[in-house]
Steps between C-alpha positions, in 0.01 A plus 500: 500500500408785728225446750359847452451440129154442368606178335647359823203604703268352239689171490516469879142605539377266224694208647371568849149581384488188287679231697336569836141500368563198281648294781228614740235429239646156439491417871153641552378351173640158586338509844171629365500261203570204725220597736267579209570169332425313821176693548394445138590133511309465827191668358512297177555178693213573739265565208623188324461280809154644564393398151667163550314435825174596329572243228594230752191581711284466190647158421449377857140628510427323170654185646280532810188555289589200285526276806158623618349330196449195724225704668359690201470186285178354637545154344856462629405620851203261509728211401740589785205512744346167395809303404311343208710419195408396148612580147300823486625636834857398413474697177366797697791479744749494213329800339500700824866421567590593144326835555700557819816408310424758232399775747864607542778477237784250556306268734702177516234268645184490713438242776155432648425264788145404603476375858174315433609199297869578549541597134799693368513666157785685330504697175842579351643671194662194340369188672134605470248402768542211745285369786555268796242349738515395865819689583592747770558869418849621418699496822621862492149652481439477875811708563352792307118483515430211732381745766480873552488706179321336207754629244878507495776565247784248511838665421689418184587131468534219250158386378358189669328199346238503781528124524452438125826323428402450136545875434878457480677534266211596269430812710845654579555668834515881502553778751154609618319672784173343612162625619337250740132545589297292745149438366228527766130433515341844519405637753662240728872427522465138396789408271395377155846480344791701368598676181861587415614709202868491400606819317829508311760735639539633145179697553670702776822512299323666205379777732826527695723531192325827418593645839881483506824470302624143554859591412533759778205471740334232710129440563340286773140401567467392865195371688403607852693205650823614334501227234632596156233470231712644216869584460770470234684248717297176475673370812302755705156404364260367761749551786511760780700808404801542728653813348636762742285774349175310557362611834332780689189658349558311176480159668215601731291640216412813697498730196338487157832589339828675565873510435835499677871490420729228630821325394557733204156447347157661494211270600145589393203284603126486438244273667260285298178479700273245334206328667688169517849606600737780599815522285773765479689600184856617578735654243873537572688766299878535551602859577781482244239420235290799605781756477689353206395793280614749763844334510523512123401866506771575762770348277376698202494818708863451602601463139298806412666695780846421365391595152338816630823619662682482170221674314458770765870593508513515121171686464581753770812615313305580184196648672446864421263764613320504166329173566394594851181673403367216276589251771311697759202521267512127447517450875187708538323278246609191692382645828157561356487142369613370838221700662250317280454739209561261209360748246754776566561712181869441411652761269812434286816667632736492200675267258786387722516194723289657775239592242503143376451375857207735547346377174549137594353568844192650337470198270546267795220671694268470201583129473446446874161674486396281206618185677309592816177552303548176304580290807195640682270401215656152472467440874135612497418269206684210666307541826171507308587179312605326821169593665302366206698176499443449873127568462477251213658231724298573811143540372430147354659319794323725749165425333571126501597503868189705582277246324658220704440694823134559408460132410641391834265740678203362303596148604527605865154661479349180359443612141677226301346606168662841514826331601475263199437789258784707642729197482408456134573867432832477688601196294426692181708794621794281596478329162495829311781654713731198462753630246777258597337174387690345212241228430123540488315171460144414411463397863591854613269661243206280605558584864486867407178441302345326799556810714363724223189285444441484876467879504272493196276241668443739786440789262240314293348305792595153369309547176750289306702180523869474428645164402861406429592182316877469496706183525763491775768439237437845348511704819876550466469659154679836491326805362511882512363659815140640513413325170162346589342768718426739205333210318283414802432868565340541156211284615420724796542820297318412179328162511345431840126545546484684833135396559543127427577236761651234270826663388768252405873547441722204409877474456656189343858420409646214300818412315434449132653230286742751345636576850339843533309601813136594438303700758126546433281751687124471436201683642124505446478880493394730220644422158728749328319690219616378163635841397700539818623138477635567150675817619649314795634222280659757267664669798635168627628413151689831499683435829852439368851588612774617261803271494736794539308618810528153650873491426542837671304389808694391810670164485249352743217509239542173306261312275617160623327546838824470695531621857631839389170570326329546834667837547197641314297473819608847604210723396714804423736296280199342329366843407835603349527178299150544359578858405828398334327226307234733361204357691257708700552420873137477618321254723282237322520206266743687272737539792464132591587386147786752474663366817448139388673567167779690673583185699394215268530653153252463214384155621299676771136560399185641657161410345159648582165355393132491603355168615148356524199722538709724725849505635858572393799270466859634520788264419866565584765283329866514601808287554477260794802563726456274801711533816617174654390377841269681742198388700160473330314828498262555782257785556331535158137393462489242226121494473 
């Protein structure tokens, strides 16, 4: 093979022109890819940790607000100030502590100590509520809030019994972190007692597991004293972190966030600055894990290089000048695409292989343009749906929190009536927003009615009386949510004489001899015209559900009143079930009967009749499903 031949020159040139750029590209590409992967991983991790610290901050702020209930609950605060104790105040203490326990998910137990009277109370998940008199406060409290700051977060530890030895083994020990708050007599610093809230570590774990890959990465939550709040290694929990990488600005907490590389790993950290503590979230990512794709690409590139040498030598021999022009034209097309012109007009160049390549390139560009347009539309629709979902979550809770803030302000300004009305409205909102409850009892429904009637009393200036006659044994009866309010609401919409002063509304419940639960609502308002009463009875008689629609409904909708039947509480699911069953999903007595028959079957009935010279009587008959246990219902006016 002569060097001055075109073939030799072409082979040598192609080998040189191919191998050198490929090797250089591989080196540069590997270096750039490695750096790019680190930068991308750093940016993604920083965004992820920022969202994580926002979530953790939100949980801690909710925990702080829950502990402040000792001040916002006037009855509880008055009991702590006076030290008086009776059955009523004890019930109020239990209710307030139960509210604090429900203020944050995964609360393990709540401990309250009243200095006046030396009374200790604890509310737990399994063991219930317990009380002890004439005892000293839990010994570890002075170490955290005995003096100095009034609040402190105890690092992760095994849950304590707080001196209640009877909690074990009924209440098993769990890994928790604890908020301790010293209760003071405002505005002085006189100590009234302590409140401690144990939160399960699983609450932090649920947030943390979304922030890292457990198989390759490590995540730590560390408080300002260097104690480990969360880590995969349980042996580190609650103890000072002694790792070599923990130090400098990270340990001092000088910066809001940052990153550094050490010991073959990338460390990214973000501070959690809540009102009650100062934590730091640290994520450790091994460098080998970051560049694993770059290493895989390098191996593939080496294989491709070897394959390319064989192909280049073979292709160079058979290359001829006749394919040079189409190749150059194709190169020009590619250059225009590389410059950003994705709509370049590509013309066919023949029927040979180069022509086929040009045709496929044109088809590929058309496909790419279509994909780009489709992906843009999908991303735009996805962002819109995410925004709507976030707004739907934020608005009701924001309104509820705002009502509570206004109520607290009204109480501070000495307007207890406004506070009472806002509290009633807040209870109604919480009741209506609670989509997780699996069991709604008559006790819960009556409590909701009390809040509703309280608002109506203010609206109609106490022009009516509301009486409830329900035996304690029936308060645990289960029923569909929001069943009685539409019945009561009919009186205010259609029957009440707005000018009269002697309005009367009565609700009675009893268990009949056949075992069915009968709820009667009577009022002395305007009677229903006979024509309208006949139409209403015909409408109620027509409220039926097809058997095939019931069979097609979700498995949770059962006629035997089992626990699964309570899935119908979700309003959106209720609407779909009504539509599937052929009933019109509207608010009123038809809706009440439809939901009763969905849960209880054809035994459920709703009867309407006029009584006396004036007044209307509405009777609801359904299966009596009573829950076992529970304290007697308190808070409903029984006349």
